[in-house]
C-alpha positions as protocol buffer text, in pm:
chain_id: "A"
residue {
  index: 1
  type: MET
  ca { x: -2620 y: 2438 z: -2819 }
}
residue {
  index: 2
  type: SER
  ca { x: -2794 y: 2295 z: -3138 }
}
residue {
  index: 3
  type: SER
  ca { x: -3182 y: 2377 z: -3175 }
}
residue {
  index: 4
  type: LEU
  ca { x: -3172 y: 2022 z: -3302 }
}
residue {
  index: 5
  type: ARG
  ca { x: -3062 y: 1881 z: -3000 }
}
residue {
  index: 6
  type: PRO
  ca { x: -3406 y: 1870 z: -2803 }
}
residue {
  index: 7
  type: LEU
  ca { x: -3626 y: 1764 z: -3089 }
}
residue {
  index: 8
  type: THR
  ca { x: -3333 y: 1459 z: -3174 }
}
residue {
  index: 9
  type: LEU
  ca { x: -3367 y: 1351 z: -2791 }
}
residue {
  index: 10
  type: TYR
  ca { x: -3772 y: 1376 z: -2831 }
}
residue {
  index: 11
  type: ARG
  ca { x: -3757 y: 1130 z: -3140 }
}
residue {
  index: 12
  type: GLN
  ca { x: -3546 y: 911 z: -2951 }
}
residue {
  index: 13
  type: LEU
  ca { x: -3784 y: 901 z: -2624 }
}
residue {
  index: 14
  type: LEU
  ca { x: -4034 y: 805 z: -2839 }
}
residue {
  index: 15
  type: LYS
  ca { x: -3875 y: 581 z: -3089 }
}
residue {
  index: 16
  type: SER
  ca { x: -3732 y: 437 z: -2709 }
}
residue {
  index: 17
  type: GLN
  ca { x: -4068 y: 352 z: -2547 }
}
residue {
  index: 18
  type: LEU
  ca { x: -4240 y: 251 z: -2886 }
}
residue {
  index: 19
  type: LYS
  ca { x: -3923 y: -25 z: -2906 }
}
residue {
  index: 20
  type: LEU
  ca { x: -3981 y: -127 z: -2527 }
}
residue {
  index: 21
  type: PHE
  ca { x: -4326 y: -115 z: -2469 }
}
residue {
  index: 22
  type: GLY
  ca { x: -4402 y: -267 z: -2826 }
}
residue {
  index: 23
  type: LYS
  ca { x: -4776 y: -368 z: -2841 }
}
residue {
  index: 24
  type: ASP
  ca { x: -4876 y: -298 z: -2477 }
}
residue {
  index: 25
  type: TYR
  ca { x: -5038 y: 15 z: -2694 }
}
residue {
  index: 26
  type: GLU
  ca { x: -5132 y: 129 z: -2350 }
}
residue {
  index: 27
  type: MET
  ca { x: -4819 y: 222 z: -2218 }
}
residue {
  index: 28
  type: VAL
  ca { x: -4678 y: 346 z: -2553 }
}
residue {
  index: 29
  type: ILE
  ca { x: -4928 y: 590 z: -2583 }
}
residue {
  index: 30
  type: LYS
  ca { x: -4904 y: 702 z: -2156 }
}
residue {
  index: 31
  type: GLY
  ca { x: -4555 y: 753 z: -2224 }
}
residue {
  index: 32
  type: TYR
  ca { x: -4550 y: 913 z: -2555 }
}
residue {
  index: 33
  type: ASN
  ca { x: -4801 y: 1183 z: -2320 }
}
residue {
  index: 34
  type: HIS
  ca { x: -4604 y: 1189 z: -2061 }
}
residue {
  index: 35
  type: THR
  ca { x: -4277 y: 1286 z: -2298 }
}
residue {
  index: 36
  type: ARG
  ca { x: -4480 y: 1586 z: -2486 }
}
residue {
  index: 37
  type: ASP
  ca { x: -4620 y: 1717 z: -2202 }
}
residue {
  index: 38
  type: GLU
  ca { x: -4260 y: 1727 z: -1981 }
}
residue {
  index: 39
  type: PHE
  ca { x: -4128 y: 1889 z: -2353 }
}
residue {
  index: 40
  type: GLU
  ca { x: -4427 y: 2127 z: -2351 }
}
residue {
  index: 41
  type: LYS
  ca { x: -4371 y: 2234 z: -1994 }
}
residue {
  index: 42
  type: ASN
  ca { x: -4014 y: 2310 z: -2023 }
}
residue {
  index: 43
  type: ARG
  ca { x: -4057 y: 2454 z: -2383 }
}
residue {
  index: 44
  type: SER
  ca { x: -3988 y: 2828 z: -2233 }
}
residue {
  index: 45
  type: ILE
  ca { x: -3700 y: 2792 z: -2060 }
}
residue {
  index: 46
  type: THR
  ca { x: -3399 y: 2982 z: -2152 }
}
residue {
  index: 47
  type: ASP
  ca { x: -3130 y: 2922 z: -1887 }
}
residue {
  index: 48
  type: PRO
  ca { x: -2869 y: 2713 z: -2082 }
}
residue {
  index: 49
  type: LYS
  ca { x: -2767 y: 2539 z: -1762 }
}
residue {
  index: 50
  type: GLU
  ca { x: -3126 y: 2454 z: -1670 }
}
residue {
  index: 51
  type: LEU
  ca { x: -3124 y: 2334 z: -2066 }
}
residue {
  index: 52
  type: GLN
  ca { x: -2846 y: 2094 z: -2015 }
}
residue {
  index: 53
  type: LYS
  ca { x: -2976 y: 1954 z: -1712 }
}
residue {
  index: 54
  type: LEU
  ca { x: -3238 y: 1879 z: -1897 }
}
residue {
  index: 55
  type: LEU
  ca { x: -3078 y: 1757 z: -2204 }
}
residue {
  index: 56
  type: GLU
  ca { x: -2890 y: 1531 z: -1985 }
}
residue {
  index: 57
  type: LEU
  ca { x: -3219 y: 1417 z: -1844 }
}
residue {
  index: 58
  type: ALA
  ca { x: -3371 y: 1328 z: -2160 }
}
residue {
  index: 59
  type: SER
  ca { x: -3009 y: 1166 z: -2288 }
}
residue {
  index: 60
  type: TYR
  ca { x: -3019 y: 909 z: -1949 }
}
residue {
  index: 61
  type: THR
  ca { x: -3394 y: 803 z: -1988 }
}
residue {
  index: 62
  type: VAL
  ca { x: -3345 y: 731 z: -2394 }
}
residue {
  index: 63
  type: LYS
  ca { x: -3000 y: 505 z: -2267 }
}
residue {
  index: 64
  type: THR
  ca { x: -3262 y: 347 z: -1958 }
}
residue {
  index: 65
  type: LEU
  ca { x: -3497 y: 294 z: -2164 }
}
residue {
  index: 66
  type: GLU
  ca { x: -3264 y: 78 z: -2429 }
}
residue {
  index: 67
  type: GLU
  ca { x: -3067 y: -53 z: -2231 }
}
residue {
  index: 68
  type: GLY
  ca { x: -3177 y: -85 z: -1876 }
}
residue {
  index: 69
  type: LEU
  ca { x: -3531 y: -206 z: -1920 }
}
residue {
  index: 70
  type: VAL
  ca { x: -3733 y: -475 z: -1995 }
}
residue {
  index: 71
  type: GLN
  ca { x: -4131 y: -517 z: -1971 }
}
residue {
  index: 72
  type: GLY
  ca { x: -4269 y: -783 z: -1809 }
}
residue {
  index: 73
  type: TYR
  ca { x: -4597 y: -976 z: -2027 }
}
residue {
  index: 74
  type: LYS
  ca { x: -4811 y: -1248 z: -1892 }
}
residue {
  index: 75
  type: ASP
  ca { x: -4841 y: -1518 z: -2152 }
}
residue {
  index: 76
  type: GLU
  ca { x: -5167 y: -1733 z: -2291 }
}
residue {
  index: 77
  type: ASP
  ca { x: -5097 y: -1968 z: -1970 }
}
residue {
  index: 78
  type: GLY
  ca { x: -5095 y: -1632 z: -1774 }
}
residue {
  index: 79
  type: LEU
  ca { x: -4784 y: -1673 z: -1644 }
}
residue {
  index: 80
  type: GLY
  ca { x: -4549 y: -1389 z: -1580 }
}
residue {
  index: 81
  type: ARG
  ca { x: -4230 y: -1357 z: -1884 }
}
residue {
  index: 82
  type: VAL
  ca { x: -4013 y: -1146 z: -2016 }
}
residue {
  index: 83
  type: ARG
  ca { x: -3790 y: -1092 z: -2341 }
}
residue {
  index: 84
  type: ILE
  ca { x: -3441 y: -1009 z: -2230 }
}
residue {
  index: 85
  type: LYS
  ca { x: -3219 y: -968 z: -2543 }
}
residue {
  index: 86
  type: SER
  ca { x: -2878 y: -1110 z: -2464 }
}
residue {
  index: 87
  type: ASP
  ca { x: -2676 y: -772 z: -2449 }
}
residue {
  index: 88
  type: GLN
  ca { x: -2906 y: -638 z: -2192 }
}
residue {
  index: 89
  type: VAL
  ca { x: -2743 y: -864 z: -1936 }
}
residue {
  index: 90
  type: ASN
  ca { x: -2426 y: -875 z: -1783 }
}
residue {
  index: 91
  type: ASP
  ca { x: -2307 y: -1189 z: -1606 }
}
residue {
  index: 92
  type: GLN
  ca { x: -2150 y: -963 z: -1312 }
}
residue {
  index: 93
  type: GLU
  ca { x: -2472 y: -730 z: -1302 }
}
residue {
  index: 94
  type: PRO
  ca { x: -2765 y: -861 z: -1045 }
}
residue {
  index: 95
  type: ILE
  ca { x: -3139 y: -856 z: -1203 }
}
residue {
  index: 96
  type: GLU
  ca { x: -3346 y: -680 z: -984 }
}
residue {
  index: 97
  type: LEU
  ca { x: -3755 y: -701 z: -1006 }
}
residue {
  index: 98
  type: LEU
  ca { x: -3895 y: -372 z: -919 }
}
residue {
  index: 99
  type: THR
  ca { x: -4215 y: -256 z: -902 }
}
residue {
  index: 100
  type: MET
  ca { x: -4299 y: 102 z: -1118 }
}
residue {
  index: 101
  type: LYS
  ca { x: -4325 y: 261 z: -718 }
}
residue {
  index: 102
  type: GLU
  ca { x: -3967 y: 131 z: -672 }
}
residue {
  index: 103
  type: THR
  ca { x: -3852 y: 231 z: -1011 }
}
residue {
  index: 104
  type: ARG
  ca { x: -4009 y: 611 z: -934 }
}
residue {
  index: 105
  type: GLU
  ca { x: -3843 y: 613 z: -532 }
}
residue {
  index: 106
  type: PHE
  ca { x: -3525 y: 521 z: -723 }
}
residue {
  index: 107
  type: MET
  ca { x: -3548 y: 794 z: -980 }
}
residue {
  index: 108
  type: GLU
  ca { x: -3638 y: 1070 z: -703 }
}
residue {
  index: 109
  type: LYS
  ca { x: -3369 y: 997 z: -505 }
}
residue {
  index: 110
  type: GLY
  ca { x: -3165 y: 1103 z: -770 }
}
residue {
  index: 111
  type: GLY
  ca { x: -2998 y: 771 z: -788 }
}
residue {
  index: 112
  type: LYS
  ca { x: -2705 y: 658 z: -1065 }
}
residue {
  index: 113
  type: LYS
  ca { x: -2733 y: 398 z: -1313 }
}
residue {
  index: 114
  type: PRO
  ca { x: -2914 y: 97 z: -1127 }
}
residue {
  index: 115
  type: PRO
  ca { x: -2824 y: -275 z: -1206 }
}
residue {
  index: 116
  type: ALA
  ca { x: -2989 y: -415 z: -1482 }
}
residue {
  index: 117
  type: ARG
  ca { x: -3367 y: -362 z: -1357 }
}
residue {
  index: 118
  type: ILE
  ca { x: -3681 y: -570 z: -1517 }
}
residue {
  index: 119
  type: ARG
  ca { x: -4018 y: -320 z: -1473 }
}
residue {
  index: 120
  type: CYS
  ca { x: -4338 y: -485 z: -1350 }
}
residue {
  index: 121
  type: ASP
  ca { x: -4652 y: -380 z: -1243 }
}
residue {
  index: 122
  type: ASP
  ca { x: -4777 y: -247 z: -899 }
}
residue {
  index: 123
  type: PRO
  ca { x: -4975 y: -529 z: -722 }
}
């Protein structure tokens, strides 16, 4: 395993978060802090199987951030809006609105790649 792979994934995670959250600086900072904390927490792991598992999780997270999530926002009239790129939508995949709590529960259950989902804040 290349020693650059974890660093490459770390950078991809940061770039993906910036791309997803854009000018929502609070979410960008929270994402950056969480990513750094997770990488620091796992820095001392030397077991190749455990490292591979963590790298696969990081890779899956990058893919999810880039392809499987969009962020909603309120416009100047207070209406909820989302920006969805055409490559994020497949006519055969339903789009579901999920709260952060529902997203966490899905991930904790070890769910496979979910259908396209829209992140929305908990009420």
